[in-house]
C-alpha positions as CSV (number, residue, x, y, z in Angstrom):
1,M,76.3,-14.6,-5.6
2,A,74.3,-15.6,-8.7
3,T,73.0,-18.9,-6.8
4,A,72.2,-16.6,-3.7
5,V,70.1,-14.2,-6.0
6,A,68.1,-17.1,-8.0
7,E,67.3,-18.6,-4.3
8,N,66.2,-15.6,-3.1
9,R,64.1,-14.8,-6.2
10,K,62.8,-18.4,-5.7
11,M,61.7,-17.8,-2.2
12,I,59.9,-14.7,-3.2
13,I,58.0,-16.6,-6.2
14,D,57.0,-19.1,-3.9
15,M,55.8,-16.8,-0.8
16,V,53.9,-14.7,-3.4
17,R,52.5,-18.2,-4.9
18,D,51.2,-19.4,-1.8
19,F,49.8,-16.0,-0.7
20,S,47.5,-15.7,-4.3
21,E,46.3,-19.5,-3.6
22,R,45.1,-19.1,-0.4
23,N,43.9,-15.5,-0.7
24,I,43.2,-14.1,-3.9
25,R,42.1,-17.4,-6.0
26,P,39.0,-18.3,-4.1
27,N,37.5,-14.7,-4.4
28,V,38.5,-13.9,-8.3
29,M,34.8,-14.6,-9.7
30,E,32.9,-12.8,-7.1
31,W,35.4,-9.7,-7.0
32,D,34.9,-9.7,-10.9
33,E,31.2,-9.9,-10.8
34,T,30.7,-7.4,-8.1
35,Q,33.5,-5.2,-8.8
36,E,34.3,-5.0,-5.0
37,F,37.6,-3.5,-4.5
38,P,39.1,-5.8,-1.8
39,R,41.0,-2.9,0.3
40,D,42.4,-5.0,3.1
41,L,43.9,-7.6,0.7
42,F,46.4,-4.6,0.1
43,R,47.2,-4.0,3.6
44,Q,47.9,-8.1,3.8
45,L,50.1,-7.6,0.9
46,G,51.8,-4.8,2.5
47,E,52.7,-7.0,5.7
48,L,54.7,-9.1,3.0
49,G,56.3,-6.5,2.0
50,L,54.6,-6.4,-1.7
51,M,53.6,-2.6,-1.4
52,G,57.1,-1.2,-1.2
53,V,58.8,-3.8,-3.3
54,L,61.3,-1.1,-4.5
55,V,61.2,1.0,-1.5
56,P,64.7,1.0,0.6
57,Q,64.6,-0.4,3.9
58,E,65.0,2.6,5.8
59,Y,61.6,3.8,4.3
60,G,60.2,0.8,5.3
61,G,60.2,-1.1,2.3
62,A,61.4,-4.2,1.0
63,G,64.3,-2.9,-0.9
64,L,64.1,-5.3,-3.4
65,G,65.0,-4.6,-7.6
66,Y,63.2,-4.8,-10.7
67,H,63.9,-8.4,-11.0
68,E,62.2,-9.4,-8.0
69,Y,59.5,-6.9,-8.6
70,V,58.6,-8.5,-12.0
71,D,58.4,-11.8,-10.4
72,I,56.2,-10.4,-7.8
73,I,53.7,-9.0,-10.4
74,V,53.8,-12.0,-12.5
75,E,52.7,-14.5,-9.9
76,I,49.9,-12.4,-8.6
77,S,48.6,-11.6,-12.5
78,K,48.7,-15.5,-13.0
79,V,45.6,-15.8,-10.7
80,D,44.2,-12.2,-10.9
81,P,45.6,-9.8,-13.1
82,G,43.2,-6.9,-11.3
83,I,44.8,-7.4,-8.6
84,G,48.4,-7.5,-10.2
85,L,47.2,-3.9,-12.2
86,S,46.7,-2.5,-8.8
87,V,49.7,-3.5,-7.3
88,A,51.8,-2.6,-10.0
89,A,50.0,1.2,-10.0
90,H,50.4,1.8,-6.0
91,N,54.3,0.7,-6.5
92,S,55.6,2.1,-9.4
93,L,53.6,4.9,-10.1
94,C,52.4,6.5,-6.8
95,T,55.2,5.2,-4.7
96,G,57.6,5.4,-7.3
97,H,57.0,8.9,-7.9
98,I,57.4,9.9,-4.5
99,M,60.5,8.0,-4.2
100,Q,62.6,9.3,-7.3
101,F,61.7,12.6,-6.9
102,G,60.5,13.5,-3.2
103,T,62.7,15.1,-0.8
104,E,64.2,13.2,2.0
105,E,61.4,14.9,4.3
106,Q,58.6,14.1,2.0
107,K,60.1,10.4,1.5
108,K,60.1,9.9,5.3
109,K,56.5,11.4,5.6
110,W,54.8,9.5,2.9
111,L,57.0,6.3,1.7
112,P,56.9,4.3,5.1
113,K,52.6,4.6,5.2
114,L,52.5,3.4,1.1
115,A,55.3,0.6,1.6
116,S,53.5,-0.8,4.7
117,G,49.9,-1.0,3.2
118,E,48.6,1.4,5.6
119,W,48.3,3.7,2.9
120,L,47.0,2.9,-1.1
121,G,48.6,5.5,-3.7
122,A,47.1,6.4,-6.6
123,W,49.0,8.6,-9.7
124,G,46.9,11.0,-11.6
125,L,47.8,12.0,-15.1
126,T,45.1,11.5,-17.7
127,E,42.2,13.3,-18.1
128,P,38.6,13.0,-20.1
129,N,40.1,14.8,-23.3
130,T,44.3,14.4,-22.5
131,G,45.0,10.6,-22.5
132,S,48.5,11.0,-24.5
133,D,48.2,14.5,-25.1
134,A,49.8,15.4,-21.6
135,G,50.8,19.0,-23.1
136,N,47.1,20.1,-23.0
137,M,46.0,19.2,-19.4
138,Q,43.0,21.3,-18.0
139,T,44.0,20.3,-14.6
140,T,45.7,23.4,-13.0
141,A,47.8,24.5,-10.1
142,K,48.5,27.9,-9.0
143,V,50.9,28.8,-6.4
144,E,49.2,31.0,-4.0
145,G,51.6,32.3,-0.9
146,D,52.3,29.0,0.9
147,E,49.8,26.9,-0.8
148,V,49.0,25.5,-4.3
149,V,45.5,25.8,-5.5
150,I,44.3,22.9,-7.8
151,E,41.0,23.0,-10.0
152,G,40.2,20.0,-12.4
153,A,39.7,16.4,-13.0
154,K,41.6,13.5,-13.9
155,N,39.9,10.1,-15.0
156,W,40.8,6.5,-15.7
157,I,42.7,6.8,-12.1
158,T,43.5,3.5,-10.4
159,H,42.5,3.9,-6.7
160,G,40.8,7.1,-7.8
161,I,38.5,6.8,-4.7
162,S,40.4,4.3,-3.0
163,G,43.5,6.1,-2.9
164,D,44.8,7.5,0.3
165,I,47.3,9.6,-1.5
166,A,47.9,11.0,-4.8
167,V,50.3,12.2,-7.2
168,V,48.4,14.5,-9.5
169,M,49.8,16.1,-12.6
170,T,49.1,19.5,-12.9
171,R,49.4,22.3,-15.3
172,T,51.6,25.4,-14.3
173,G,51.7,27.1,-17.7
174,N,50.0,27.8,-20.8
175,P,48.7,24.7,-22.8
176,G,51.5,23.3,-25.4
177,E,54.3,24.8,-23.5
178,S,57.2,23.0,-22.7
179,Q,57.7,22.6,-18.8
180,N,54.3,23.4,-18.4
181,S,53.6,20.8,-15.8
182,T,54.1,20.3,-11.9
183,A,53.6,17.1,-9.7
184,V,51.8,18.1,-6.6
185,V,51.0,15.4,-3.8
186,V,47.4,15.5,-2.6
187,E,46.3,13.3,0.7
188,R,42.9,12.1,0.9
189,G,40.6,14.2,3.3
190,T,42.2,17.4,1.9
191,K,39.1,19.9,1.3
192,G,38.2,20.0,-2.5
193,F,39.4,16.6,-3.1
194,E,36.9,13.6,-4.1
195,G,36.4,10.7,-5.9
196,G,34.0,10.6,-8.7
197,R,32.5,8.2,-11.0
198,K,33.8,4.5,-10.9
199,E,34.2,3.1,-14.5
200,N,32.3,-0.1,-15.1
201,K,34.9,-2.1,-17.0
202,L,35.3,-5.1,-19.7
203,G,37.7,-6.3,-17.6
204,M,40.3,-5.8,-14.7
205,R,37.0,-5.2,-12.7
206,V,38.1,-6.0,-9.2
207,S,40.5,-3.1,-9.8
208,E,39.1,0.5,-9.1
209,T,38.9,2.5,-11.9
210,A,37.5,6.3,-11.1
211,E,37.6,10.1,-11.6
212,M,39.5,12.3,-9.2
213,I,37.6,16.0,-9.1
214,F,39.5,19.0,-7.6
215,T,37.4,21.9,-6.7
216,D,39.5,24.9,-5.1
217,C,41.7,22.3,-3.5
218,R,44.5,23.6,-1.1
219,V,47.6,21.8,-0.4
220,P,51.0,23.2,1.3
221,K,53.1,23.9,-1.4
222,E,55.6,21.8,0.3
223,N,53.7,19.0,-1.5
224,I,55.3,19.8,-5.0
225,L,57.6,17.3,-6.3
226,G,60.7,18.4,-7.5
227,E,60.6,21.9,-9.1
228,V,57.8,24.1,-10.7
229,G,57.8,22.8,-14.4
230,D,59.3,19.8,-13.9
231,G,56.2,17.7,-13.7
232,F,56.2,16.1,-17.3
233,K,60.0,15.0,-17.4
234,Q,59.2,13.3,-14.4
235,A,56.4,11.5,-15.4
236,L,58.2,10.1,-18.6
237,K,61.0,8.8,-16.1
238,I,57.9,7.3,-14.1
239,L,56.3,5.6,-17.2
240,D,59.5,4.1,-18.5
241,G,59.4,2.2,-15.4
242,G,55.6,1.5,-15.0
243,R,55.7,-0.1,-18.7
244,I,58.2,-2.7,-16.8
245,S,54.9,-3.2,-14.2
246,I,52.5,-3.6,-17.5
247,A,55.1,-6.1,-19.4
248,A,54.8,-7.9,-16.3
249,L,51.3,-7.7,-16.1
250,S,51.1,-9.0,-19.4
251,L,53.4,-11.7,-19.1
252,G,51.5,-13.1,-15.5
253,I,48.2,-13.3,-18.0
254,A,50.0,-14.8,-21.2
255,I,51.3,-17.3,-18.5
256,G,47.9,-17.8,-16.8
257,A,46.4,-18.5,-20.1
258,Y,49.0,-20.9,-21.5
259,E,49.1,-23.2,-18.7
260,A,45.4,-23.5,-18.4
261,A,45.2,-24.4,-21.8
262,V,48.2,-26.9,-21.9
263,Q,46.5,-28.8,-19.0
264,Y,43.1,-28.5,-20.9
265,S,44.3,-29.7,-23.9
266,K,46.0,-32.9,-22.3
267,E,42.7,-33.7,-20.3
268,R,40.2,-32.9,-23.3
269,K,39.7,-35.8,-25.7
270,Q,38.6,-36.1,-29.1
271,F,38.2,-39.1,-31.7
272,N,39.6,-41.2,-28.4
273,K,42.9,-38.5,-28.5
274,P,43.8,-35.8,-26.0
275,I,43.4,-32.4,-28.2
276,S,47.0,-31.8,-27.5
277,S,48.1,-34.6,-30.0
278,F,46.8,-32.7,-33.0
279,Q,48.7,-30.2,-34.5
280,G,46.0,-27.5,-34.8
281,I,46.4,-27.2,-30.9
282,S,50.2,-28.1,-30.6
283,F,51.3,-25.4,-33.1
284,K,49.3,-23.0,-31.0
285,L,50.8,-24.2,-28.0
286,A,54.4,-23.8,-29.4
287,D,53.6,-20.3,-30.6
288,M,52.1,-19.2,-27.0
289,A,55.3,-21.0,-25.5
290,T,57.7,-19.5,-27.7
291,E,56.1,-15.7,-27.7
292,I,56.2,-15.7,-23.8
293,E,59.6,-16.8,-23.3
294,A,60.3,-13.9,-25.9
295,S,58.4,-11.5,-23.4
296,R,60.0,-12.4,-20.6
297,L,63.8,-12.2,-22.0
298,L,62.6,-8.1,-23.0
299,I,61.3,-8.0,-19.4
300,E,64.7,-9.0,-17.8
301,N,66.6,-6.7,-20.1
302,A,64.5,-3.7,-19.2
303,S,64.8,-4.9,-15.7
304,K,68.6,-5.5,-15.8
305,L,69.1,-1.6,-17.2
306,K,66.8,-0.3,-14.5
307,N,68.5,-1.8,-11.5
308,A,71.9,-0.8,-13.0
309,G,70.3,2.8,-13.3
310,E,70.5,3.1,-17.2
311,K,68.3,4.5,-19.3
312,V,65.1,1.9,-20.5
313,T,63.1,4.1,-22.5
314,K,63.4,1.8,-25.4
315,A,63.8,-1.3,-23.6
316,S,60.6,-0.9,-21.3
317,A,58.5,0.2,-24.4
318,M,59.8,-2.4,-26.2
319,A,59.0,-5.0,-23.4
320,K,55.4,-3.4,-22.6
321,Y,54.9,-3.3,-26.8
322,F,55.6,-6.9,-27.4
323,A,54.6,-8.4,-24.0
324,S,50.9,-6.6,-23.9
325,E,50.2,-7.8,-27.6
326,V,51.4,-11.4,-26.5
327,A,48.8,-11.3,-23.3
328,V,46.1,-10.4,-25.9
329,K,47.2,-13.1,-28.4
330,A,47.6,-16.2,-25.6
331,S,44.4,-15.5,-24.2
332,T,42.7,-15.4,-27.5
333,E,44.5,-18.9,-28.2
334,A,43.5,-20.3,-25.0
335,V,39.7,-19.5,-25.6
336,Q,40.1,-21.1,-28.9
337,I,41.6,-24.3,-27.4
338,F,39.3,-24.7,-24.8
339,G,36.1,-24.3,-27.3
340,G,32.8,-23.5,-26.1
341,Y,34.0,-24.1,-22.6
342,G,36.4,-21.1,-22.9
343,Y,33.4,-18.8,-23.6
344,T,32.1,-19.8,-20.4
345,K,32.8,-18.3,-16.7
346,D,33.3,-21.7,-15.4
347,Y,36.7,-21.5,-16.8
348,P,39.5,-19.3,-16.4
349,V,40.6,-18.3,-19.8
350,E,37.4,-15.8,-20.7
351,K,38.8,-13.6,-17.6
352,F,42.2,-13.5,-18.9
353,Y,40.7,-12.7,-22.4
354,R,39.2,-9.5,-20.9
355,D,41.7,-8.7,-18.6
356,S,44.4,-8.7,-21.2
357,K,43.0,-5.9,-23.5
358,L,43.9,-3.2,-21.2
359,C,47.9,-4.0,-21.3
360,T,47.7,-2.7,-25.0
361,I,46.0,0.6,-23.8
362,G,46.9,1.2,-20.1
363,E,50.2,3.4,-19.8
364,G,50.5,4.4,-23.1
365,T,48.6,2.2,-25.9
366,S,50.4,0.0,-28.5
367,E,50.9,2.7,-30.8
368,I,52.0,5.1,-28.4
369,Q,54.9,2.2,-27.6
370,K,55.7,2.2,-31.2
371,L,55.9,5.9,-31.2
372,V,58.7,5.9,-28.7
373,I,60.7,3.1,-30.1
374,S,61.0,4.7,-33.4
375,R,61.7,7.9,-31.8
376,E,64.6,6.2,-29.7
377,I,66.0,4.1,-32.4
378,L,66.1,7.2,-35.2
379,K,67.8,9.8,-32.7
């Protein structure tokens, strides 16, 4: 059984690696420079089952578990972390929220289109003035007869312009109250729903990050996910799984930077020796390899708990916190090993360096992860 699982994982890794080398790597720097969002690529990923990795087969998904999902994000992110980020946000946030909290009717309506890549998903929690302070959201929803009326704006949203469907966290009670939030699904084309400004970012430039604006936006009442007031509780559970995604994204960046640094250190010669023979370089590589392995084990542990349906709050926060900091450190050291060449766009490590920083910010900063971990261990 274990052998079959390992063989299946290897097959998936080989497939994703091959696809990434053929369809992503040739375009990485062009997409980064132009910030073009390659929408068609995600339809191709959908055809391979990579846009509905965790979605059960009955809804058109691949029906895989978190170990395979992590493998997929890692392999894509080793080539282009921005594409890895978009695949992760689509799978774990929007699709994951509908899968976890949707009714049977809602799942049948939306999941097949998301899993096939025909539709791209967005998930809206963050606002201009409320990042981690989600209890004070300004985007409101009011139930009026058979409709829900949404007013407000979200920002820093992956696929805020290109997404065909969004799960939007809204405030349905007074600011600061418990149970004042409700999740509502809004389809693109709904009157009063539009994409706003696209962010001009340091890294992850291929992954679209933009505003979503709601002005007297009316959707059917049956678009509410779960019960009115349950939104924030749902969001916390979605973020638990989402943190495994960002940990996997971080691991992919760290491995990509490390592998490039190892190869370069063997080829680059100084004083008639490869620079890998100098302790100053070899010790950096040893640290990178050790921290990458520790990240991998933390992610494996969180994935195992998630597959078993157990609580993953602490494990996923630990994995995300540690792996994201390792991504930043590994990419920084890779630039150092490359020296002046590492500071140019002719080599891949400067992009890993820029992309890595998002991992310590998105889906809860490192400081928020420490808050989550400390609350769990002090309960």
